[in-house]
N, C-alpha and C positions, 0 to 999 in steps of 0.2 A: 658084390653086392647082391642081396636077395631080391628077386623080382617081386612085384606087387601082384597078388592074386586078385583077378578081376572076374566076376561072374557077370555075364552079359545075358540078360533075359530078354529075348527078342525073337519073335516068331517070323519076321519078314526077312527073307534071304537077302534082299538088296541092302537093307539097313545093317544086317550082319556083316556083310562084305565091307561096307563103309567103315564100321567100327574096326574091323580087322585091318584095314589099310591105315587107319590113323593110330591105332594102339600098337606100338611096335614091340616085336618079340623080345627085344633087348631089355625092356623094362618091365613088361607085363606077362604073366602067365595067365592065359585066357581060357575060360570054359563057357560054352554056350548052352543055354536052356531055351527050348522052343515052347515052353508052357509054364504057367505058373506053378503047377505041381512039380514039375521037373526042376524049376529054380529053387523051390522049397527044399527039395531033397539034396540038391547040390550045396545049398547054403548050409544045411545041417551037417553034411559030411565033410565038406571041403573047407568051410570057414573062410571065405574070401575076404580080402581087405576092402574091396570096392565092389558095389553092385550097380550096374547100369540097368535100369528097370523100365521096361515097356509097361505102361499102366493098363493097357488093354490086351491081355494075354489070354490064350485059350485055357481052360479048365480052372483057373484061379487068377483072378485079376491082380494087377500089380498092387492096387490099394489093399486087397485082402492079404496079399503076401506081407506087405509092410505091417499090417495090424497083427498077423500071426507071429512075425518075428519080434514085434515089440512086446507082446504078451510073454513070449518065451524068455526073452531077456529079463523082463521083470521078475519072473518066476525064478530064474537062475539067481538073480541078485537077492531076492527075498530068501530063498533056500540057503544061500551062501551066508547070510547074515544070521540066520536062524541056528546054523550049525556051528558057529564060531563061539 
């Protein structure tokens, strides 16, 4: 069975360790981002199945990250329909 790819956007080390202890390696392939910008880059290149998102991240807030991803998805959908 394929593992679920989970991006954990969290800058607090204690919280990262907590997530790491509960999200078992048998089920999840994990990547950690310590800032909003890093999370955005991971999201674009790695395409995770799940994102655990701290809303108060350095460089780019979790709210901003959600807005950017929503706009990107809308553009992908629109350009996909346009070219069909």
